[in-house]
C-alpha positions in Angstrom: -81.4 -16.1 -107.8 -83.3 -19.5 -107.4 -86.5 -18.0 -108.8 -84.6 -16.8 -111.9 -83.4 -20.3 -112.6 -86.9 -21.7 -112.2 -88.4 -19.1 -114.7 -85.7 -19.7 -117.3 -86.3 -23.5 -117.0 -90.0 -23.1 -117.6 -89.4 -21.0 -120.7 -87.1 -23.6 -122.1 -89.6 -26.4 -121.4 -92.4 -24.5 -123.0 -90.4 -23.7 -126.1 -89.8 -27.4 -126.6 -93.5 -28.4 -126.5 -95.1 -29.2 -129.9 -98.1 -26.8 -129.7 -99.8 -24.6 -132.1 -98.2 -21.2 -132.6 -101.1 -19.2 -131.2 -101.5 -21.3 -128.2 -97.8 -21.3 -127.7 -97.7 -17.5 -128.0 -100.5 -17.2 -125.5 -98.7 -19.5 -123.2 -95.5 -17.6 -123.6 -97.2 -14.3 -122.7 -98.7 -16.0 -119.7 -95.4 -17.3 -118.7 -93.7 -14.0 -119.3 -96.3 -12.3 -117.3 -96.0 -14.8 -114.5 -92.2 -14.6 -114.7 -92.5 -10.8 -114.6 -94.8 -10.9 -111.7 -92.6 -13.3 -109.9 -89.6 -11.2 -110.8 -91.3 -8.1 -109.5 -92.3 -10.0 -106.4 -88.8 -11.2 -106.1 -87.5 -7.7 -106.5 -89.9 -6.3 -104.1 -89.1 -9.0 -101.6 -85.4 -8.4 -102.3 -85.9 -4.6 -101.7 -87.8 -5.3 -98.5 -85.2 -7.7 -97.4 -82.4 -5.2 -98.3 -84.3 -2.5 -96.4 -84.6 -4.8 -93.4 -81.0 -5.8 -93.6 -79.9 -2.1 -93.9 -82.1 -1.1 -91.0 -80.9 -4.1 -89.0 -77.3 -3.2 -89.9 -77.8 0.4 -88.7 -79.4 -0.9 -85.5 -76.5 -3.2 -85.0 -74.0 -0.4 -85.7 -75.8 1.9 -83.2 -76.0 -0.9 -80.7 -72.3 -1.7 -81.3 -71.4 2.0 -80.9 -73.5 2.2 -77.8 -72.0 -1.0 -76.4 -68.5 0.3 -77.2 -69.3 3.5 -75.4 -70.6 1.6 -72.5 -67.5 -0.7 -72.6 -65.2 2.3 -72.7 -67.1 3.8 -69.8 -67.0 0.6 -67.9 -63.3 0.2 -68.6 -62.7 3.8 -67.4 -64.7 3.0 -64.3 -62.8 -0.2 -63.8 -59.5 1.6 -64.1 -60.7 4.3 -61.7 -61.9 1.6 -59.3 -58.6 -0.3 -59.6 -56.7 2.9 -58.9 -58.9 3.7 -56.0 -58.5 0.1 -54.8 -54.7 0.4 -55.1 -54.7 3.6 -53.2 -56.9 2.1 -50.5 -54.6 -0.9 -50.3 -51.6 1.3 -50.0 -53.4 3.3 -47.3 -54.3 0.0 -45.6 -50.7 -1.2 -45.8 -49.4 2.2 -44.5 -51.9 2.1 -41.6 -51.0 -1.5 -40.9 -47.3 -0.6 -40.9 -48.0 2.3 -38.6 -50.0 0.1 -36.4 -47.2 -2.5 -36.2 -44.7 0.3 -35.5 -47.0 1.7 -32.8 -47.5 -1.7 -31.3 -43.7 -2.4 -31.4 -43.0 1.0 -29.9 -45.6 0.5 -27.2 -44.2 -3.0 -26.5 -40.7 -1.6 -26.3 -41.8 1.3 -24.2 -43.7 -1.1 -21.8 -40.6 -3.4 -21.7 -38.4 -0.4 -21.0 -40.6 0.8 -18.2 -40.7 -2.7 -16.7 -36.9 -3.1 -17.1 -36.4 0.3 -15.4 -38.8 -0.7 -12.7 -37.0 -4.0 -12.2 -33.6 -2.2 -12.0 -35.1 0.3 -9.6 -36.5 -2.5 -7.4 -33.0 -4.1 -7.3 -31.5 -0.8 -6.4 -34.1 -0.3 -3.6 -33.5 -3.8 -2.3 -29.8 -3.3 -2.2 -30.1 0.2 -0.6 -29.6 0.4 3.1 -32.4 3.0 3.3 -34.8 0.2 2.7 -34.1 -1.0 6.2 -35.9 2.2 7.3 -38.9 1.5 4.9 -38.9 -2.2 4.0 -42.1 -1.9 1.8 -40.5 0.4 -0.8 -39.7 -2.3 -3.3 -43.2 -3.7 -3.2 -44.6 -0.5 -4.6 -43.2 -1.5 -8.0 -44.9 -5.0 -8.1 -47.9 -3.5 -9.9 -45.7 -2.2 -12.7 -43.9 -5.5 -13.0 -47.2 -7.4 -13.4 -47.3 -8.7 -17.1 -51.1 -8.3 -17.2 -50.9 -4.6 -16.2 -50.2 -1.8 -18.6 -48.1 0.9 -16.9 -49.8 4.2 -16.7 -48.8 7.8 -15.7 -49.5 7.1 -12.1 -47.1 4.2 -12.1 -44.4 6.4 -13.8 -45.0 9.0 -11.0 -44.3 6.3 -8.4 -41.1 5.4 -10.1 -40.0 9.0 -10.3 -40.8 9.5 -6.6 -38.8 6.5 -5.6 -35.9 7.5 -7.8 -35.9 11.0 -6.3 -36.2 9.7 -2.8 -33.3 7.4 -3.3 -31.1 10.1 -4.7 -32.0 12.5 -1.9 -31.1 9.8 0.7 -27.8 9.0 -1.1 -26.7 12.7 -1.2 -27.4 13.4 2.5 -26.2 12.4 6.0 -29.3 11.2 7.8 -30.1 10.4 11.4 -32.9 8.0 12.0 -34.3 5.4 14.5 -33.8 2.0 13.1 -34.1 -1.7 14.1 -31.0 -3.8 13.9 -29.6 -7.1 15.1 -26.8 -7.4 17.6 -24.0 -9.9 17.4 -25.9 -12.5 19.5 -28.9 -12.2 17.1 -31.1 -10.2 19.5 -33.2 -7.3 17.9 -32.4 -3.8 19.1 -33.5 -0.3 18.2 -31.5 2.8 18.3 -30.3 5.9 16.5 -28.2 5.4 13.5 -26.2 7.7 11.2 -26.4 7.0 7.5 -23.8 8.8 5.3 -25.5 8.1 2.0 -25.3 4.4 1.2 -21.6 4.3 2.1 -21.5 3.9 5.8 -24.0 3.2 8.6 -22.9 3.9 12.3 -24.8 3.1 15.4 -24.8 6.1 17.7 -24.4 5.1 21.4 -22.6 6.3 24.5 -19.9 3.6 24.0 -17.6 3.3 21.0 -19.5 3.8 17.8 -20.2 0.5 15.9 -20.6 0.0 12.2 -23.7 -1.6 10.9 -24.1 -3.8 7.8 -27.2 -4.0 5.6 -28.5 -7.4 4.5 -30.5 -7.1 1.3 -32.0 -10.5 1.6 -33.6 -9.7 5.0 -33.7 -5.9 4.4 -32.3 -5.4 7.9 -29.3 -4.0 9.7 -26.9 -5.9 11.8 -23.9 -4.9 13.9 -20.5 -5.8 12.4 -18.2 -7.8 14.6 -15.0 -6.0 13.6 -12.8 -3.2 14.8 -11.8 -0.5 12.5 -8.1 0.6 12.3 -7.3 3.1 15.0 -6.9 6.0 12.6 -10.3 5.4 11.1 -11.8 5.1 14.6 -10.3 8.4 15.6 -11.7 10.1 12.5 -15.1 8.6 13.1 -15.3 9.8 16.7 -14.2 13.2 15.7 -16.8 13.4 13.0 -19.6 12.3 15.4 -18.4 15.0 17.8 -18.4 17.6 15.1 -14.6 18.0 15.2 -13.9 16.5 11.7 -15.4 16.9 8.3 -14.0 13.7 6.9 -15.7 10.3 7.3 -14.5 6.9 6.3 -16.7 5.6 3.5 -17.3 2.2 2.0 -17.7 3.0 -1.7 -18.4 -0.7 -2.5 -21.7 -0.6 -0.7 -20.7 -3.0 2.1 -18.3 -5.2 0.2 -15.2 -3.5 1.7 -16.7 -3.9 5.2 -17.4 -7.6 4.5 -13.9 -8.0 3.3 -12.6 -6.3 6.4 -14.7 -8.5 8.6 -13.3 -11.6 6.8 -9.7 -10.4 6.8 -7.4 -12.9 8.4 -4.4 -12.2 10.6 -0.8 -13.3 10.1 -1.1 -16.3 12.4 -4.3 -17.5 10.6 -2.6 -17.2 7.2 0.4 -19.2 8.5 -1.8 -21.9 9.9 -3.6 -22.2 6.5 -0.3 -22.8 4.7 0.1 -26.3 5.9 3.2 -28.3 6.9 5.6 -26.6 4.5 5.2 -23.3 6.2 7.3 -24.4 9.1 10.5 -25.1 7.1 10.1 -21.7 5.5 9.8 -20.1 8.9 12.8 -22.0 10.1 14.8 -20.7 7.1 13.7 -17.2 8.0 14.8 -17.5 11.6 18.1 -19.1 10.6 18.7 -16.3 8.0 18.0 -13.6 10.6 20.6 -15.0 13.0 23.2 -15.5 10.2 22.5 -12.0 8.8 22.9 -10.4 12.2 26.1 -12.3 13.0 27.6 -11.4 9.6 26.6 -7.8 9.9 28.2 -7.5 13.3 31.3 -9.4 12.3 31.9 -7.4 9.1 31.3 -4.1 11.0 33.8 -5.2 13.7 36.6 -6.3 11.3 36.2 -3.3 8.9 37.5 -0.4 10.8 38.7 2.8 9.3 42.3 1.8 8.5 43.2 4.8 6.4 44.6 6.9 9.2 46.6 4.0 10.7 47.9 2.9 7.3 49.1 6.5 6.6 51.1 6.3 9.8 52.5 2.8 8.9 53.4 4.1 5.5 55.2 7.1 7.0 57.2 5.0 9.4 58.0 2.4 6.7 59.3 5.2 4.4 61.6 6.3 7.2 62.8 2.7 7.9 61.1 2.4 11.3 59.9 -1.2 11.0 59.7 -1.7 14.7 57.4 1.2 15.0 55.2 -0.2 12.2 54.9 -3.5 14.1 54.0 -1.7 17.3 51.4 0.3 15.5 49.5 -2.7 14.2 50.3 -4.9 17.2 47.1 -6.3 18.8 44.9 -5.5 15.8 43.3 -8.6 14.4 41.3 -7.2 11.5 41.9 -8.7 8.0 43.7 -5.6 6.7 46.2 -5.5 9.6 46.8 -9.3 9.3 47.8 -8.8 5.6 50.0 -5.8 6.5 51.6 -7.8 9.3 52.4 -10.7 6.9 53.9 -8.1 4.5 56.1 -6.6 7.1 57.4 -10.0 8.1 58.3 -10.9 4.5 59.8 -7.5 3.6 63.2 -8.9 2.9 62.0 -11.3 0.3 61.9 -10.6 -3.4 59.0 -8.8 -5.0 57.4 -11.9 -6.4 57.7 -13.7 -3.1 56.3 -10.7 -1.3 53.4 -10.4 -3.6 52.7 -14.2 -3.1 52.9 -13.8 0.6 50.4 -10.9 0.6 48.1 -12.8 -1.8 48.2 -15.8 0.5 47.4 -13.7 3.5 44.4 -12.2 1.6 43.2 -15.7 0.6 43.6 -16.8 4.2 41.2 -14.0 5.4 38.6 -14.8 2.8 37.0 -17.8 4.5 36.4 -15.7 7.6 34.8 -13.0 5.6 32.7 -15.2 3.4 31.6 -17.6 6.1 27.9 -18.5 5.9 27.3 -16.3 2.8 26.9 -19.3 0.4 24.5 -20.8 2.9 22.5 -17.5 3.0 22.4 -17.5 -0.8 21.1 -21.1 -0.8 18.4 -20.2 1.7 17.3 -17.3 -0.5 16.9 -19.8 -3.4 15.3 -22.6 -1.4 12.6 -20.5 0.3 10.5 -19.7 -2.8 11.0 -23.3 -4.0 9.5 -24.5 -0.8 6.6 -22.0 -1.2 6.1 -23.3 -4.7 6.0 -26.9 -3.5 3.4 -26.0 -1.0 1.3 -24.3 -3.7 1.6 -27.3 -5.9 0.5 -29.7 -3.2 -2.4 -27.3 -2.2 -3.5 -27.1 -5.9 -3.6 -30.9 -6.1 -5.9 -31.0 -3.1 -8.1 -28.3 -4.6 -8.5 -30.2 -7.9 -9.3 -33.3 -6.0 -12.1 -31.4 -4.2 -13.4 -30.1 -7.5 -13.3 -33.6 -9.0 -15.5 -34.8 -6.2 -17.9 -31.8 -5.8 -17.8 -30.4 -9.3 -17.4 -26.7 -10.4 -20.8 -25.6 -9.4 -19.5 -23.4 -6.6 -16.5 -21.2 -7.7 -15.7 -20.5 -4.0 -14.4 -24.1 -3.7 -11.7 -23.4 -6.3 -11.0 -19.8 -5.3 -10.7 -20.7 -1.6 -8.4 -23.6 -2.3 -6.2 -21.6 -4.6 -6.0 -18.8 -2.0 -4.9 -21.2 0.7 -2.4 -22.9 -1.7 -0.8 -19.6 -2.5 0.0 -18.8 1.1 3.2 -20.9 1.0 4.4 -19.1 -2.1 3.7 -15.8 -0.5 5.6 -16.7 2.6 8.5 -18.1 0.5 8.8 -14.9 -1.4 8.5 -12.8 1.8 11.4 -14.8 3.3 13.5 -15.0 0.1 13.5 -11.4 -1.0 15.0 -10.0 2.3 17.5 -12.9 2.3 18.7 -12.0 -1.2 18.9 -8.3 -0.4 20.9 -9.0 2.8 23.1 -11.5 0.9 23.9 -8.8 -1.7 24.6 -6.2 1.0 27.0 -8.6 2.8 28.7 -9.7 -0.4 29.4 -6.1 -1.3 30.8 -5.5 2.2 33.1 -8.5 1.8 34.2 -7.2 -1.6 34.9 -3.8 -0.1 37.1 -5.3 2.6 39.0 -7.5 0.1 39.5 -4.4 -2.1 40.8 -2.6 1.0 43.2 -5.4 1.7 44.5 -5.5 -1.9 44.9 -1.7 -1.9 46.9 -1.7 1.4 49.1 -4.7 0.2 50.0 -2.9 -3.0 50.8 0.3 -1.1 53.0 -1.7 1.3 54.9 -3.4 -1.6 55.5 -0.1 -3.3 56.9 1.5 0.0 59.1 -1.5 0.7 60.7 -1.5 -2.7 60.9 2.3 -2.8 63.1 2.0 0.4 65.1 -0.7 -1.3 65.7 1.5 -4.3 67.0 4.2 -1.9 69.5 1.8 -0.2 67.4 1.3 2.9 68.0 -2.5 3.3 70.3 -1.8 6.3 67.4 -0.5 8.3 67.1 -2.2 11.7 64.8 -5.2 11.8 
């Protein structure tokens, strides 16, 4: 395009020059020729340039196509590699999760084995059969070592110890064993082990019970006497005459409790000063109860037969016979009847008042000491409660000084403090029962007196209705 502009410019310039026509024509042809040459050269160059551009464009298209193909291939490979990487990552995550689960399972399994081994060791230490083989618990120390991984041989040891302990516990065994006597001296002899429940020293004298000490893994003679019934059963069992055997199902706790069991005198001595008033109340209540029982038994005879005879004679007007029949009898019922016979000539209201007065006169004799017995029954538990309160005050003072680190301080003090309450209730309950019994007896006697007095009034006024007032006095 630039070359065309240059050619046109030259033609215009030449046309403007003032030259001769011939020269100017020659110059024009020359110029045309040059322009044509240059135009041809320009066209040729343009064709060559177009050819080069076309070829270059085709090369670029081919390169672009090839690069696109390569990019697509690379993208596919990247996608495949990413998918493969994701799969590998998922596989790694799965394997890691499995590894964590396996590690956790192995840790739990190891912990379970060690826990079982520890429990087994505690069972063995507490088992009286360890006194025969003191080194049994030490066989588990290797399993309990934190730096040791339990293997099959360790599990076999545990199984063996478990089976041995179960076999011992299900059998009655005779063995030679070392034990300590009451004075602390070591002895050796034959012992009978009925499972883990009872251990008996076999000797020519009376069989003695043995106690197992887990801390020392040794046996010692118990300084206690079994009840006679259990001693008899134990001797018969050892002689083959009995199939039963006294057992301590608490693994020694019952024997220890039996050894520490206190007698009545020791319990009373633990109660303190307030025990003695309670005991005095008990003694006084015993004497009062015996006296009242004997008295009420003596004054409450069977009066029905005698009163039937009195009624028969009174109905026939034999008042002297009635007096002779009850003469010398001092029971409340006869005293009331005697007062009624004396006042038989009075009016009905006066006669009823006389009989009621006679009944009231007999009541103090019958109810004597019963209110006192009732008061004793109420005071005895109150004294026991007072002793418990004072004992609890002392217990809390001890806790305030020594703290609550040892529960036995508190439990022992409470146990001692409750002794007075126990004694108070032991005394009060029988007193209340005896009081109720005696009160019912008195009510029965009073009812008998009222019944006989009403019967006597009816007979007297029946005779009056039949004109019997002229009967001899």
